[in-house]
C-alpha positions in Angstrom: 8.1 34.1 -7.7 8.1 31.9 -4.6 8.2 28.2 -5.5 5.4 26.1 -4.1 6.3 23.7 -1.3 6.9 20.1 -2.3 5.9 17.9 0.6 6.5 14.1 0.7 6.7 11.5 3.4 10.3 10.5 2.4 13.8 10.8 3.8 16.4 12.5 1.6 17.1 9.8 -0.9 19.8 11.5 -2.9 22.5 9.6 -1.0 20.9 6.2 -1.6 22.2 3.9 -4.4 19.7 2.0 -6.5 20.5 -0.9 -8.8 20.2 -0.7 -12.5 18.1 -3.8 -12.7 14.7 -2.7 -14.0 12.6 -5.0 -11.8 14.5 -4.1 -8.6 14.6 -0.4 -9.4 10.9 0.3 -8.9 10.8 -1.8 -5.8 13.8 -0.1 -4.2 12.2 3.2 -4.8 8.9 2.1 -3.1 10.8 0.6 -0.2 12.8 3.9 0.3 9.5 5.8 0.4 7.9 3.3 2.8 11.0 3.3 5.0 10.7 7.0 5.4 7.2 6.7 6.6 8.2 4.0 9.1 11.1 6.2 10.3 8.7 9.0 10.9 10.6 11.6 9.0 8.9 14.2 6.8 10.9 16.6 4.7 9.5 19.9 3.3 11.6 20.7 0.2 11.1 23.5 -2.3 10.9 21.8 -5.7 9.8 22.8 -9.1 6.4 21.4 -9.9 6.4 18.5 -12.3 4.0 17.0 -14.8 3.2 13.3 -14.5 4.7 11.6 -17.5 5.2 8.2 -19.0 7.6 5.7 -17.4 11.2 6.8 -18.0 13.9 4.9 -19.8 15.2 1.9 -17.7 18.8 2.8 -18.6 19.4 4.5 -15.2 22.8 5.1 -13.8 23.3 2.7 -10.9 24.6 5.4 -8.5 22.1 8.0 -9.5 19.1 8.8 -7.2 15.7 8.3 -8.6 14.2 11.2 -10.5 10.7 12.5 -9.9 9.5 10.8 -13.0 11.0 7.5 -11.9 9.3 7.9 -8.5 5.9 8.4 -10.1 6.5 5.5 -12.4 7.4 3.3 -9.4 4.1 4.4 -7.7 2.2 3.5 -10.9 3.8 0.0 -10.8 3.0 -0.3 -7.1 -0.6 0.5 -7.9 -0.8 -2.3 -10.5 0.9 -4.8 -8.2 -1.4 -3.9 -5.2 -4.5 -4.3 -7.4 -3.2 -7.7 -8.7 -2.5 -8.9 -5.1 -5.9 -7.9 -4.0 -7.5 -9.8 -6.8 -5.5 -12.9 -5.8 -6.7 -12.8 -2.2 -4.1 -10.6 -0.4 -5.7 -7.5 1.1 -4.1 -4.2 0.2 -5.3 -0.9 -1.2 -3.9 2.2 -2.8 -5.6 5.4 -3.8 -4.9 8.9 -5.1 -6.2 12.2 -3.8 -6.0 15.6 -5.5 -6.6 19.0 -4.1 -5.5 22.7 -4.1 -3.9 22.1 -0.7 -1.9 19.1 0.6 -4.4 18.7 3.5 -7.4 18.4 1.2 -5.5 16.0 -1.1 -4.4 13.9 1.8 -8.0 13.7 3.2 -9.3 12.5 -0.2 -6.5 9.9 -0.5 -7.1 8.7 3.0 -10.9 8.3 2.5 -10.5 6.6 -0.8 -7.7 4.2 0.4 -9.9 3.1 3.4 -12.8 2.5 0.9 -10.5 0.5 -1.3 -9.3 -1.5 1.7 -12.9 -2.4 2.5 -13.4 -3.7 -1.0 -10.2 -5.7 -0.8 -11.2 -7.2 2.5 -14.6 -8.1 1.3 -13.0 -9.9 -1.7 -10.6 -11.6 0.7 -13.5 -12.9 2.9 -15.4 -14.1 -0.2 -12.5 -16.1 -1.4 -11.0 -17.3 1.9 -13.9 -17.3 4.3 -14.4 -21.1 4.1 -10.7 -21.8 4.7 -10.7 -19.5 7.7 -13.9 -21.2 9.1 -12.2 -24.6 8.7 -9.0 -23.4 10.3 -10.9 -22.2 13.4 -12.7 -25.6 13.6 -9.4 -27.5 13.3 -8.0 -25.3 16.1 -10.7 -26.7 18.4 -12.7 -23.5 18.9 -16.4 -24.1 19.2 -18.2 -22.2 16.4 -21.3 -22.3 14.2 -21.7 -20.6 10.9 -23.9 -17.7 12.1 -21.5 -16.9 14.9 -18.6 -17.1 12.6 -20.2 -14.7 10.1 -21.0 -12.2 12.8 -17.4 -12.3 14.2 -15.9 -12.2 10.7 -17.9 -9.0 10.0 -16.6 -7.4 13.1 -13.1 -8.4 12.3 -13.2 -7.1 8.8 -14.5 -3.7 10.1 -11.8 -3.6 12.7 -9.1 -4.5 10.2 -10.2 -1.9 7.7 -10.3 0.8 10.4 -7.0 -0.2 11.8 -5.2 -0.8 8.5 -1.7 0.6 8.3 -0.7 3.5 6.0 2.4 1.9 4.6 3.3 4.7 2.2 2.1 8.2 1.7 3.7 10.3 -1.0 2.9 13.8 -2.3 4.0 15.6 -5.4 2.8 18.7 -7.2 1.4 19.2 -10.7 0.8 22.5 -12.5 -2.4 22.5 -14.6 -3.7 25.6 -16.3 -1.7 27.8 -14.0 -3.0 26.1 -10.9 -1.0 24.2 -8.3 -2.5 20.7 -7.7 -1.3 18.5 -4.9 -1.4 14.8 -5.6 -1.2 12.3 -2.7 -0.8 8.6 -3.1 -1.6 6.5 -0.1 -1.1 2.7 0.3 -2.8 0.8 3.0 -2.0 -2.8 4.2 -2.7 -5.2 7.1 0.7 -6.8 7.5 3.9 -5.0 6.4 6.2 -8.0 6.5 3.8 -10.2 4.4 3.2 -7.3 2.0 6.9 -6.8 1.4 7.4 -10.5 0.7 4.6 -10.4 -1.8 6.2 -7.4 -3.5 9.5 -9.1 -3.7 7.8 -12.0 -5.5 6.2 -9.6 -7.9 9.4 -7.8 -8.6 11.0 -11.2 -9.5 8.1 -12.1 -11.8 6.8 -14.8 -9.4 3.1 -15.3 -8.4 2.3 -14.7 -4.8 3.2 -17.8 -2.8 0.6 -20.0 -1.1 2.6 -19.6 2.1 2.0 -15.8 2.1 -1.8 -16.3 1.4 -2.0 -18.9 4.1 -0.3 -16.6 6.6 -2.7 -13.9 5.7 -5.6 -16.2 6.3 -4.1 -17.4 9.6 -3.8 -13.8 10.8 -7.5 -13.2 10.3 -8.5 -16.5 11.7 -6.6 -15.7 14.9 -8.5 -12.4 15.3 -11.8 -14.1 14.7 -10.9 -16.7 17.3 -10.1 -14.1 19.9 -13.6 -12.6 19.5 -15.2 -16.1 19.8 -13.2 -16.9 23.0 -14.1 -13.6 24.6 -17.9 -13.9 24.0 
């Protein structure tokens, strides 16, 4: 029987070396997957379908490439960290899509990740809107609250629509004799800031105020550009 195609937005990672440290291990896997997306390489490899299982033992051999179970466990950890960052005021969103074809699963994941980014951005504005308003005032840009609210709404819509797909990963499950494609998609606004936040998380640190301030400053600058153009 012909094996189903296993498609993932990753480079061949079998030659990569991952540290045995448990905290760094999941993050290195995530960065390897994200790096493949940035690099623009997509490999189609024939793989045996796997069932999603519990997180594997952390006693990994340092030189061994990550297994499929370890990759899925890293994505689960990434989901948790992204949700935590979003709650703390740093916009990011991750979603899963399932379908009988990769195209359908990808479409679902894309739609859901955009919807999740909209929620994350709304939470960001609710928690940081006053700080952004004050920042614009301190920068000497004429503004009133109604004008600010209007431009902030436009900025949020633009940021959600233009958010980056930082990582897209596909694997296959077999359920009741059916092949199910599972796509995980992570969306962000700023890759550099997001990676700094993930580094903090992997080291057990809370997200730094500097990262949050830079995120606010980025949105403030985009609101200002709209105010100046009017």
